[in-house]
All heavy atoms as a GROMACS GRO file, in nm:
protein
  568
    1MET      N    1  10.996   9.392   9.049
    1MET     CA    2  10.960   9.264   9.103
    1MET      C    3  11.088   9.177   9.097
    1MET      O    4  11.130   9.142   8.994
    1MET     CB    5  10.843   9.202   9.025
    1MET     CG    6  10.800   9.073   9.082
    1MET     SD    7  10.674   8.991   8.978
    1MET     CE    8  10.543   9.113   8.981
    2THR      N    9  11.145   9.147   9.217
    2THR     CA   10  11.266   9.070   9.214
    2THR      C   11  11.253   8.920   9.236
    2THR      O   12  11.324   8.844   9.201
    2THR     CB   13  11.359   9.121   9.322
    2THR    OG1   14  11.297   9.112   9.451
    2THR    CG2   15  11.400   9.266   9.299
    3ASN      N   16  11.129   8.884   9.286
    3ASN     CA   17  11.105   8.742   9.320
    3ASN      C   18  11.053   8.670   9.198
    3ASN      O   19  10.935   8.702   9.154
    3ASN     CB   20  11.007   8.734   9.432
    3ASN     CG   21  10.993   8.594   9.478
    3ASN    OD1   22  11.014   8.493   9.414
    3ASN    ND2   23  10.944   8.582   9.608
    4PRO      N   24  11.124   8.584   9.134
    4PRO     CA   25  11.081   8.514   9.011
    4PRO      C   26  10.945   8.427   9.030
    4PRO      O   27  10.869   8.415   8.943
    4PRO     CB   28  11.195   8.428   8.968
    4PRO     CG   29  11.307   8.452   9.060
    4PRO     CD   30  11.259   8.544   9.169
    5ALA      N   31  10.932   8.377   9.149
    5ALA     CA   32  10.814   8.294   9.178
    5ALA      C   33  10.689   8.381   9.175
    5ALA      O   34  10.588   8.347   9.119
    5ALA     CB   35  10.826   8.224   9.318
    6LEU      N   36  10.700   8.504   9.233
    6LEU     CA   37  10.590   8.599   9.232
    6LEU      C   38  10.556   8.645   9.088
    6LEU      O   39  10.447   8.655   9.052
    6LEU     CB   40  10.614   8.720   9.323
    6LEU     CG   41  10.588   8.705   9.471
    6LEU    CD1   42  10.623   8.829   9.541
    6LEU    CD2   43  10.447   8.666   9.497
    7ARG      N   44  10.668   8.671   9.020
    7ARG     CA   45  10.645   8.716   8.877
    7ARG      C   46  10.574   8.613   8.797
    7ARG      O   47  10.482   8.632   8.725
    7ARG     CB   48  10.782   8.748   8.811
    7ARG     CG   49  10.768   8.779   8.664
    7ARG     CD   50  10.908   8.812   8.607
    7ARG     NE   51  10.913   8.821   8.466
    7ARG     CZ   52  10.856   8.916   8.394
    7ARG    NH1   53  10.815   9.029   8.456
    7ARG    NH2   54  10.873   8.916   8.261
    8GLN      N   55  10.614   8.478   8.818
    8GLN     CA   56  10.542   8.373   8.743
    8GLN      C   57  10.399   8.361   8.790
    8GLN      O   58  10.311   8.337   8.702
    8GLN     CB   59  10.617   8.240   8.777
    8GLN     CG   60  10.567   8.128   8.696
    8GLN     CD   61  10.572   8.148   8.543
    8GLN    OE1   62  10.670   8.205   8.496
    8GLN    NE2   63  10.471   8.103   8.472
    9LYS      N   64  10.366   8.381   8.922
    9LYS     CA   65  10.235   8.371   8.972
    9LYS      C   66  10.146   8.480   8.911
    9LYS      O   67  10.033   8.461   8.864
    9LYS     CB   68  10.230   8.376   9.118
    9LYS     CG   69  10.098   8.376   9.178
    9LYS     CD   70  10.038   8.232   9.156
    9LYS     CE   71   9.899   8.227   9.226
    9LYS     NZ   72   9.820   8.110   9.182
   10VAL      N   73  10.200   8.603   8.895
   10VAL     CA   74  10.126   8.718   8.837
   10VAL      C   75  10.093   8.678   8.687
   10VAL      O   76   9.983   8.698   8.648
   10VAL     CB   77  10.208   8.850   8.846
   10VAL    CG1   78  10.144   8.954   8.763
   10VAL    CG2   79  10.214   8.894   8.994
   11ILE      N   80  10.197   8.638   8.620
   11ILE     CA   81  10.169   8.600   8.474
   11ILE      C   82  10.074   8.486   8.458
   11ILE      O   83   9.978   8.493   8.378
   11ILE     CB   84  10.304   8.561   8.412
   11ILE    CG1   85  10.391   8.688   8.402
   11ILE    CG2   86  10.280   8.505   8.271
   11ILE    CD1   87  10.534   8.657   8.359
   12SER      N   88  10.077   8.392   8.550
   12SER     CA   89   9.987   8.279   8.542
   12SER      C   90   9.838   8.328   8.578
   12SER      O   91   9.744   8.289   8.500
   12SER     CB   92  10.028   8.173   8.652
   12SER     OG   93   9.934   8.075   8.659
   13VAL      N   94   9.823   8.401   8.671
   13VAL     CA   95   9.682   8.459   8.702
   13VAL      C   96   9.633   8.541   8.589
   13VAL      O   97   9.519   8.530   8.553
   13VAL     CB   98   9.682   8.539   8.839
   13VAL    CG1   99   9.555   8.610   8.859
   13VAL    CG2  100   9.715   8.448   8.954
   14TYR      N  101   9.716   8.628   8.521
   14TYR     CA  102   9.685   8.706   8.414
   14TYR      C  103   9.631   8.616   8.293
   14TYR      O  104   9.528   8.640   8.244
   14TYR     CB  105   9.797   8.792   8.366
   14TYR     CG  106   9.762   8.888   8.260
   14TYR    CD1  107   9.702   9.005   8.282
   14TYR    CD2  108   9.794   8.857   8.126
   14TYR    CE1  109   9.671   9.100   8.180
   14TYR    CE2  110   9.762   8.948   8.026
   14TYR     CZ  111   9.707   9.072   8.052
   14TYR     OH  112   9.675   9.156   7.947
   15LYS      N  113   9.705   8.513   8.269
   15LYS     CA  114   9.669   8.421   8.159
   15LYS      C  115   9.538   8.345   8.192
   15LYS      O  116   9.453   8.327   8.098
   15LYS     CB  117   9.780   8.317   8.136
   15LYS     CG  118   9.903   8.382   8.063
   15LYS     CD  119  10.007   8.277   8.036
   15LYS     CE  120  10.127   8.337   7.964
   15LYS     NZ  121  10.232   8.238   7.936
   16GLU      N  122   9.523   8.301   8.318
   16GLU     CA  123   9.400   8.240   8.352
   16GLU      C  124   9.280   8.330   8.333
   16GLU      O  125   9.170   8.287   8.281
   16GLU     CB  126   9.413   8.187   8.494
   16GLU     CG  127   9.507   8.074   8.512
   16GLU     CD  128   9.527   8.042   8.660
   16GLU    OE1  129   9.464   8.098   8.756
   16GLU    OE2  130   9.620   7.959   8.692
   17LEU      N  131   9.292   8.454   8.381
   17LEU     CA  132   9.192   8.550   8.367
   17LEU      C  133   9.158   8.581   8.213
   17LEU      O  134   9.045   8.589   8.175
   17LEU     CB  135   9.217   8.675   8.435
   17LEU     CG  136   9.199   8.678   8.586
   17LEU    CD1  137   9.262   8.797   8.653
   17LEU    CD2  138   9.054   8.670   8.622
   18LEU      N  139   9.261   8.593   8.137
   18LEU     CA  140   9.236   8.612   7.989
   18LEU      C  141   9.158   8.495   7.934
   18LEU      O  142   9.068   8.518   7.847
   18LEU     CB  143   9.374   8.621   7.918
   18LEU     CG  144   9.430   8.755   7.899
   18LEU    CD1  145   9.566   8.750   7.820
   18LEU    CD2  146   9.342   8.853   7.826
   19HIS      N  147   9.197   8.384   7.973
   19HIS     CA  148   9.123   8.265   7.919
   19HIS      C  149   8.976   8.265   7.959
   19HIS      O  150   8.886   8.230   7.885
   19HIS     CB  151   9.182   8.130   7.969
   19HIS     CG  152   9.116   8.010   7.916
   19HIS    ND1  153   9.131   7.967   7.788
   19HIS    CD2  154   9.042   7.920   7.981
   19HIS    CE1  155   9.063   7.858   7.773
   19HIS    NE2  156   9.007   7.824   7.892
   20LEU      N  157   8.947   8.300   8.087
   20LEU     CA  158   8.818   8.307   8.138
   20LEU      C  159   8.729   8.415   8.068
   20LEU      O  160   8.616   8.412   8.052
   20LEU     CB  161   8.805   8.330   8.288
   20LEU     CG  162   8.850   8.212   8.370
   20LEU    CD1  163   8.864   8.258   8.516
   20LEU    CD2  164   8.752   8.101   8.359
   21GLY      N  165   8.805   8.523   8.024
   21GLY     CA  166   8.739   8.633   7.959
   21GLY      C  167   8.677   8.604   7.827
   21GLY      O  168   8.599   8.682   7.776
   22ARG      N  169   8.717   8.496   7.766
   22ARG     CA  170   8.660   8.453   7.640
   22ARG      C  171   8.508   8.432   7.643
   22ARG      O  172   8.436   8.452   7.546
   22ARG     CB  173   8.726   8.321   7.589
   22ARG     CG  174   8.870   8.341   7.553
   22ARG     CD  175   8.925   8.206   7.522
   22ARG     NE  176   9.070   8.217   7.525
   22ARG     CZ  177   9.146   8.204   7.420
   22ARG    NH1  178   9.085   8.188   7.296
   22ARG    NH2  179   9.274   8.220   7.433
   23GLU      N  180   8.455   8.402   7.758
   23GLU     CA  181   8.316   8.378   7.778
   23GLU      C  182   8.242   8.491   7.854
   23GLU      O  183   8.132   8.476   7.904
   23GLU     CB  184   8.288   8.244   7.850
   23GLU     CG  185   8.347   8.128   7.766
   23GLU     CD  186   8.361   8.006   7.851
   23GLU    OE1  187   8.309   7.993   7.964
   23GLU    OE2  188   8.419   7.905   7.798
   24TYR      N  189   8.306   8.603   7.864
   24TYR     CA  190   8.255   8.716   7.945
   24TYR      C  191   8.137   8.773   7.869
   24TYR      O  192   8.138   8.789   7.746
   24TYR     CB  193   8.364   8.822   7.968
   24TYR     CG  194   8.331   8.923   8.062
   24TYR    CD1  195   8.317   8.895   8.202
   24TYR    CD2  196   8.301   9.063   8.038
   24TYR    CE1  197   8.283   8.991   8.295
   24TYR    CE2  198   8.268   9.151   8.120
   24TYR     CZ  199   8.261   9.115   8.260
   24TYR     OH  200   8.225   9.215   8.354
   25PRO      N  201   8.027   8.799   7.941
   25PRO     CA  202   7.900   8.845   7.872
   25PRO      C  203   7.921   8.973   7.786
   25PRO      O  204   7.854   8.989   7.684
   25PRO     CB  205   7.813   8.881   7.996
   25PRO     CG  206   7.857   8.801   8.100
   25PRO     CD  207   8.010   8.786   8.082
   26LEU      N  208   8.007   9.071   7.828
   26LEU     CA  209   8.026   9.192   7.747
   26LEU      C  210   8.132   9.177   7.641
   26LEU      O  211   8.158   9.277   7.572
   26LEU     CB  212   8.062   9.307   7.835
   26LEU     CG  213   7.959   9.348   7.946
   26LEU    CD1  214   8.013   9.452   8.037
   26LEU    CD2  215   7.838   9.401   7.874
   27GLY      N  216   8.183   9.055   7.620
   27GLY     CA  217   8.268   9.044   7.513
   27GLY      C  218   8.419   9.032   7.557
   27GLY      O  219   8.454   9.088   7.658
   28TYR      N  220   8.498   8.959   7.473
   28TYR     CA  221   8.643   8.930   7.512
   28TYR      C  222   8.718   9.058   7.502
   28TYR      O  223   8.804   9.088   7.600
   28TYR     CB  224   8.692   8.824   7.420
   28TYR     CG  225   8.838   8.801   7.449
   28TYR    CD1  226   8.882   8.734   7.560
   28TYR    CD2  227   8.944   8.835   7.355
   28TYR    CE1  228   9.020   8.699   7.583
   28TYR    CE2  229   9.068   8.809   7.375
   28TYR     CZ  230   9.110   8.749   7.493
   28TYR     OH  231   9.248   8.721   7.513
   29THR      N  232   8.695   9.145   7.403
   29THR     CA  233   8.777   9.264   7.385
   29THR      C  234   8.761   9.356   7.504
   29THR      O  235   8.855   9.414   7.553
   29THR     CB  236   8.739   9.334   7.259
   29THR    OG1  237   8.756   9.240   7.148
   29THR    CG2  238   8.821   9.461   7.229
   30TYR      N  239   8.636   9.371   7.551
   30TYR     CA  240   8.604   9.455   7.667
   30TYR      C  241   8.680   9.402   7.788
   30TYR      O  242   8.744   9.480   7.859
   30TYR     CB  243   8.455   9.458   7.691
   30TYR     CG  244   8.415   9.526   7.820
   30TYR    CD1  245   8.396   9.661   7.818
   30TYR    CD2  246   8.397   9.456   7.933
   30TYR    CE1  247   8.353   9.733   7.934
   30TYR    CE2  248   8.347   9.523   8.051
   30TYR     CZ  249   8.336   9.665   8.049
   30TYR     OH  250   8.303   9.726   8.167
   31PHE      N  251   8.671   9.274   7.812
   31PHE     CA  252   8.734   9.214   7.926
   31PHE      C  253   8.884   9.223   7.917
   31PHE      O  254   8.950   9.255   8.019
   31PHE     CB  255   8.696   9.061   7.935
   31PHE     CG  256   8.746   8.995   8.060
   31PHE    CD1  257   8.673   8.995   8.174
   31PHE    CD2  258   8.865   8.922   8.056
   31PHE    CE1  259   8.716   8.937   8.290
   31PHE    CE2  260   8.914   8.863   8.168
   31PHE     CZ  261   8.833   8.868   8.288
   32GLN      N  262   8.937   9.199   7.801
   32GLN     CA  263   9.079   9.206   7.781
   32GLN      C  264   9.141   9.352   7.812
   32GLN      O  265   9.237   9.370   7.873
   32GLN     CB  266   9.121   9.164   7.639
   32GLN     CG  267   9.264   9.165   7.604
   32GLN     CD  268   9.294   9.134   7.458
   32GLN    OE1  269   9.214   9.154   7.378
   32GLN    NE2  270   9.411   9.083   7.438
   33ASN      N  271   9.064   9.449   7.761
   33ASN     CA  272   9.112   9.590   7.782
   33ASN      C  273   9.110   9.626   7.930
   33ASN      O  274   9.189   9.682   7.984
   33ASN     CB  275   9.028   9.689   7.702
   33ASN     CG  276   9.050   9.677   7.556
   33ASN    OD1  277   9.157   9.637   7.512
   33ASN    ND2  278   8.956   9.720   7.474
   34ARG      N  279   8.997   9.584   8.002
   34ARG     CA  280   8.982   9.613   8.138
   34ARG      C  281   9.091   9.543   8.225
   34ARG      O  282   9.157   9.600   8.310
   34ARG     CB  283   8.850   9.580   8.192
   34ARG     CG  284   8.725   9.653   8.129
   34ARG     CD  285   8.714   9.793   8.181
   34ARG     NE  286   8.692   9.781   8.323
   34ARG     CZ  287   8.589   9.831   8.388
   34ARG    NH1  288   8.479   9.869   8.313
   34ARG    NH2  289   8.583   9.824   8.513
   35LEU      N  290   9.119   9.417   8.186
   35LEU     CA  291   9.221   9.338   8.257
   35LEU      C  292   9.358   9.400   8.237
   35LEU      O  293   9.434   9.414   8.335
   35LEU     CB  294   9.219   9.190   8.201
   35LEU     CG  295   9.311   9.097   8.269
   35LEU    CD1  296   9.277   9.073   8.418
   35LEU    CD2  297   9.311   8.961   8.199
   36HIS      N  298   9.384   9.444   8.115
   36HIS     CA  299   9.517   9.504   8.089
   36HIS      C  300   9.533   9.633   8.167
   36HIS      O  301   9.640   9.654   8.236
   36HIS     CB  302   9.539   9.533   7.945
   36HIS     CG  303   9.661   9.589   7.911
   36HIS    ND1  304   9.784   9.519   7.911
   36HIS    CD2  305   9.694   9.719   7.870
   36HIS    CE1  306   9.884   9.599   7.876
   36HIS    NE2  307   9.832   9.717   7.856
   37LYS      N  308   9.435   9.719   8.175
   37LYS     CA  309   9.436   9.837   8.259
   37LYS      C  310   9.459   9.806   8.402
   37LYS      O  311   9.536   9.868   8.470
   37LYS     CB  312   9.309   9.912   8.239
   37LYS     CG  313   9.298   9.996   8.111
   37LYS     CD  314   9.170  10.071   8.110
   37LYS     CE  315   9.145  10.138   7.982
   37LYS     NZ  316   9.016  10.210   7.975
   38ALA      N  317   9.385   9.700   8.455
   38ALA     CA  318   9.398   9.672   8.594
   38ALA      C  319   9.540   9.620   8.634
   38ALA      O  320   9.595   9.665   8.732
   38ALA     CB  321   9.298   9.563   8.629
   39PHE      N  322   9.600   9.541   8.550
   39PHE     CA  323   9.726   9.489   8.575
   39PHE      C  324   9.830   9.594   8.551
   39PHE      O  325   9.933   9.602   8.629
   39PHE     CB  326   9.761   9.365   8.495
   39PHE     CG  327   9.714   9.230   8.561
   39PHE    CD1  328   9.580   9.200   8.564
   39PHE    CD2  329   9.807   9.152   8.624
   39PHE    CE1  330   9.544   9.087   8.625
   39PHE    CE2  331   9.767   9.037   8.678
   39PHE     CZ  332   9.630   9.002   8.680
   40SER      N  333   9.823   9.685   8.452
   40SER     CA  334   9.913   9.789   8.428
   40SER      C  335   9.913   9.894   8.540
   40SER      O  336  10.026   9.946   8.572
   40SER     CB  337   9.878   9.851   8.294
   40SER     OG  338   9.895   9.770   8.187
   41SER      N  339   9.800   9.910   8.603
   41SER     CA  340   9.791  10.011   8.711
   41SER      C  341   9.867   9.965   8.826
   41SER      O  342   9.900  10.039   8.921
   41SER     CB  343   9.652  10.047   8.740
   41SER     OG  344   9.591   9.936   8.802
   42GLN      N  345   9.895   9.836   8.843
   42GLN     CA  346   9.966   9.780   8.962
   42GLN      C  347  10.102   9.746   8.923
   42GLN      O  348  10.178   9.684   9.011
   42GLN     CB  349   9.896   9.656   9.010
   42GLN     CG  350   9.751   9.681   9.050
   42GLN     CD  351   9.741   9.778   9.162
   42GLN    OE1  352   9.808   9.766   9.264
   42GLN    NE2  353   9.654   9.883   9.148
   43ALA      N  354  10.161   9.777   8.807
   43ALA     CA  355  10.291   9.738   8.765
   43ALA      C  356  10.400   9.806   8.848
   43ALA      O  357  10.518   9.753   8.854
   43ALA     CB  358  10.311   9.774   8.612
   44HIS      N  359  10.370   9.910   8.916
   44HIS     CA  360  10.472   9.980   8.992
   44HIS      C  361  10.499   9.913   9.134
   44HIS      O  362  10.601   9.956   9.200
   44HIS     CB  363  10.427  10.131   9.019
   44HIS     CG  364  10.306  10.132   9.111
   44HIS    ND1  365  10.178  10.106   9.070
   44HIS    CD2  366  10.290  10.154   9.245
   44HIS    CE1  367  10.095  10.116   9.165
   44HIS    NE2  368  10.163  10.151   9.276
   45LEU      N  369  10.426   9.824   9.177
   45LEU     CA  370  10.441   9.753   9.299
   45LEU      C  371  10.575   9.685   9.306
   45LEU      O  372  10.620   9.619   9.216
   45LEU     CB  373  10.331   9.655   9.327
   45LEU     CG  374  10.187   9.710   9.334
   45LEU    CD1  375  10.087   9.594   9.364
   45LEU    CD2  376  10.173   9.818   9.439
   46GLN      N  377  10.646   9.711   9.421
   46GLN     CA  378  10.780   9.650   9.446
   46GLN      C  379  10.781   9.560   9.565
   46GLN      O  380  10.855   9.469   9.566
   46GLN     CB  381  10.882   9.764   9.464
   46GLN     CG  382  10.901   9.849   9.337
   46GLN     CD  383  10.968   9.776   9.221
   46GLN    OE1  384  11.046   9.688   9.252
   46GLN    NE2  385  10.915   9.803   9.106
   47GLU      N  386  10.702   9.591   9.669
   47GLU     CA  387  10.700   9.515   9.795
   47GLU      C  388  10.634   9.387   9.774
   47GLU      O  389  10.530   9.374   9.707
   47GLU     CB  390  10.635   9.592   9.911
   47GLU     CG  391  10.706   9.723   9.939
   47GLU     CD  392  10.844   9.697   9.997
   47GLU    OE1  393  10.863   9.613  10.079
   47GLU    OE2  394  10.926   9.781   9.968
   48GLU      N  395  10.689   9.277   9.824
   48GLU     CA  396  10.636   9.136   9.808
   48GLU      C  397  10.489   9.136   9.866
   48GLU      O  398  10.404   9.068   9.805
   48GLU     CB  399  10.719   9.031   9.874
   48GLU     CG  400  10.841   8.999   9.785
   48GLU     CD  401  10.917   8.873   9.840
   48GLU    OE1  402  10.842   8.788   9.894
   48GLU    OE2  403  11.032   8.862   9.811
   49GLU      N  404  10.472   9.194   9.984
   49GLU     CA  405  10.335   9.188  10.041
   49GLU      C  406  10.232   9.262   9.954
   49GLU      O  407  10.118   9.214   9.944
   49GLU     CB  408  10.339   9.256  10.187
   49GLU     CG  409  10.414   9.171  10.285
   49GLU     CD  410  10.357   9.030  10.298
   49GLU    OE1  411  10.235   9.012  10.309
   49GLU    OE2  412  10.437   8.928  10.294
   50GLU      N  413  10.267   9.369   9.895
   50GLU     CA  414  10.172   9.444   9.805
   50GLU      C  415  10.144   9.353   9.685
   50GLU      O  416  10.026   9.344   9.635
   50GLU     CB  417  10.231   9.574   9.765
   50GLU     CG  418  10.247   9.673   9.867
   50GLU     CD  419  10.318   9.800   9.817
   50GLU    OE1  420  10.396   9.794   9.724
   50GLU    OE2  421  10.292   9.910   9.877
   51ILE      N  422  10.243   9.287   9.631
   51ILE     CA  423  10.223   9.208   9.519
   51ILE      C  424  10.129   9.086   9.549
   51ILE      O  425  10.045   9.048   9.483
   51ILE     CB  426  10.358   9.157   9.454
   51ILE    CG1  427  10.435   9.280   9.408
   51ILE    CG2  428  10.339   9.061   9.347
   51ILE    CD1  429  10.583   9.245   9.376
   52LYS      N  430  10.160   9.026   9.673
   52LYS     CA  431  10.073   8.913   9.714
   52LYS      C  432   9.925   8.954   9.728
   52LYS      O  433   9.834   8.879   9.698
   52LYS     CB  434  10.131   8.855   9.840
   52LYS     CG  435  10.259   8.774   9.819
   52LYS     CD  436  10.316   8.726   9.950
   52LYS     CE  437  10.446   8.650   9.923
   52LYS     NZ  438  10.505   8.610  10.056
   53ARG      N  439   9.909   9.079   9.786
   53ARG     CA  440   9.770   9.127   9.807
   53ARG      C  441   9.706   9.149   9.665
   53ARG      O  442   9.584   9.116   9.647
   53ARG     CB  443   9.767   9.264   9.882
   53ARG     CG  444   9.767   9.247  10.024
   53ARG     CD  445   9.740   9.368  10.101
   53ARG     NE  446   9.824   9.479  10.066
   53ARG     CZ  447   9.939   9.508  10.134
   53ARG    NH1  448   9.977   9.431  10.235
   53ARG    NH2  449  10.009   9.614  10.101
   54GLY      N  450   9.776   9.190   9.566
   54GLY     CA  451   9.733   9.206   9.429
   54GLY      C  452   9.688   9.074   9.372
   54GLY      O  453   9.594   9.055   9.302
   55ILE      N  454   9.778   8.972   9.398
   55ILE     CA  455   9.741   8.836   9.345
   55ILE      C  456   9.620   8.790   9.411
   55ILE      O  457   9.541   8.724   9.340
   55ILE     CB  458   9.867   8.742   9.366
   55ILE    CG1  459   9.981   8.779   9.285
   55ILE    CG2  460   9.826   8.594   9.349
   55ILE    CD1  461  10.115   8.713   9.317
   56GLU      N  462   9.604   8.814   9.537
   56GLU     CA  463   9.481   8.771   9.608
   56GLU      C  464   9.359   8.834   9.545
   56GLU      O  465   9.255   8.768   9.530
   56GLU     CB  466   9.485   8.798   9.756
   56GLU     CG  467   9.585   8.712   9.833
   56GLU     CD  468   9.607   8.755   9.976
   56GLU    OE1  469   9.533   8.845  10.029
   56GLU    OE2  470   9.697   8.699  10.039
   57LYS      N  471   9.366   8.960   9.515
   57LYS     CA  472   9.254   9.030   9.446
   57LYS      C  473   9.222   8.967   9.315
   57LYS      O  474   9.108   8.949   9.283
   57LYS     CB  475   9.283   9.185   9.436
   57LYS     CG  476   9.284   9.257   9.559
   57LYS     CD  477   9.314   9.405   9.530
   57LYS     CE  478   9.324   9.486   9.656
   57LYS     NZ  479   9.369   9.627   9.631
   58ALA      N  480   9.327   8.939   9.242
   58ALA     CA  481   9.313   8.881   9.111
   58ALA      C  482   9.244   8.739   9.116
   58ALA      O  483   9.163   8.696   9.042
   58ALA     CB  484   9.442   8.872   9.036
   59GLU      N  485   9.286   8.667   9.220
   59GLU     CA  486   9.226   8.525   9.242
   59GLU      C  487   9.076   8.543   9.275
   59GLU      O  488   8.994   8.466   9.234
   59GLU     CB  489   9.288   8.454   9.358
   59GLU     CG  490   9.435   8.410   9.323
   59GLU     CD  491   9.441   8.296   9.222
   59GLU    OE1  492   9.339   8.234   9.201
   59GLU    OE2  493   9.561   8.273   9.186
   60TYR      N  494   9.037   8.651   9.355
   60TYR     CA  495   8.899   8.672   9.391
   60TYR      C  496   8.817   8.705   9.262
   60TYR      O  497   8.712   8.656   9.237
   60TYR     CB  498   8.893   8.789   9.490
   60TYR     CG  499   8.750   8.833   9.524
   60TYR    CD1  500   8.664   8.759   9.609
   60TYR    CD2  501   8.690   8.947   9.462
   60TYR    CE1  502   8.540   8.789   9.634
   60TYR    CE2  503   8.561   8.975   9.486
   60TYR     CZ  504   8.489   8.909   9.575
   60TYR     OH  505   8.359   8.936   9.602
   61VAL      N  506   8.874   8.798   9.180
   61VAL     CA  507   8.811   8.832   9.049
   61VAL      C  508   8.792   8.708   8.963
   61VAL      O  509   8.692   8.692   8.902
   61VAL     CB  510   8.892   8.936   8.980
   61VAL    CG1  511   8.839   8.959   8.843
   61VAL    CG2  512   8.892   9.066   9.057
   62LYS      N  513   8.892   8.614   8.962
   62LYS     CA  514   8.882   8.497   8.884
   62LYS      C  515   8.766   8.416   8.932
   62LYS      O  516   8.692   8.366   8.844
   62LYS     CB  517   9.017   8.414   8.904
   62LYS     CG  518   9.028   8.296   8.808
   62LYS     CD  519   9.162   8.242   8.818
   62LYS     CE  520   9.166   8.137   8.925
   62LYS     NZ  521   9.292   8.056   8.930
   63LYS      N  522   8.749   8.406   9.063
   63LYS     CA  523   8.637   8.328   9.111
   63LYS      C  524   8.504   8.386   9.074
   63LYS      O  525   8.404   8.321   9.045
   63LYS     CB  526   8.646   8.310   9.267
   63LYS     CG  527   8.754   8.219   9.311
   63LYS     CD  528   8.770   8.217   9.458
   63LYS     CE  529   8.883   8.134   9.508
   63LYS     NZ  530   8.906   8.142   9.646
   64GLU      N  531   8.496   8.519   9.072
   64GLU     CA  532   8.372   8.592   9.038
   64GLU      C  533   8.342   8.570   8.893
   64GLU      O  534   8.234   8.556   8.853
   64GLU     CB  535   8.385   8.740   9.072
   64GLU     CG  536   8.394   8.770   9.223
   64GLU     CD  537   8.260   8.740   9.292
   64GLU    OE1  538   8.158   8.767   9.233
   64GLU    OE2  539   8.272   8.674   9.398
   65VAL      N  540   8.442   8.576   8.810
   65VAL     CA  541   8.420   8.554   8.663
   65VAL      C  542   8.376   8.414   8.638
   65VAL      O  543   8.294   8.386   8.554
   65VAL     CB  544   8.546   8.592   8.583
   65VAL    CG1  545   8.529   8.557   8.447
   65VAL    CG2  546   8.576   8.743   8.598
   66GLU      N  547   8.433   8.318   8.707
   66GLU     CA  548   8.396   8.179   8.697
   66GLU      C  549   8.244   8.156   8.739
   66GLU      O  550   8.184   8.073   8.671
   66GLU     CB  551   8.487   8.096   8.776
   66GLU     CG  552   8.621   8.071   8.724
   66GLU     CD  553   8.714   7.990   8.820
   66GLU    OE1  554   8.675   7.978   8.941
   66GLU    OE2  555   8.816   7.940   8.774
   67ALA      N  556   8.207   8.232   8.828
   67ALA     CA  557   8.062   8.221   8.873
   67ALA      C  558   7.960   8.273   8.772
   67ALA      O  559   7.843   8.244   8.775
   67ALA     CB  560   8.046   8.298   9.009
   68LEU      N  561   8.009   8.355   8.678
   68LEU     CA  562   7.916   8.415   8.580
   68LEU      C  563   7.877   8.301   8.490
   68LEU      O  564   7.857   8.244   8.415
   68LEU     CB  565   7.979   8.525   8.491
   68LEU     CG  566   8.012   8.648   8.567
   68LEU    CD1  567   8.092   8.749   8.482
   68LEU    CD2  568   7.883   8.714   8.614
   0.00000   0.00000   0.00000
């Protein structure tokens, strides 16, 4: 990832999701492990468009978790 703005956005979304996971019904540890796996599986992405699509998916998940 060469774009520092995208890197910052990814980190920001990750932190926001971690914070939301504190109130997840199945527990924080469960949520944290799943979130880490999800982000780690996308760590290989290099193209800006792919990274932006990943951020959009993370934002969607964030909205879903907020709705719980």
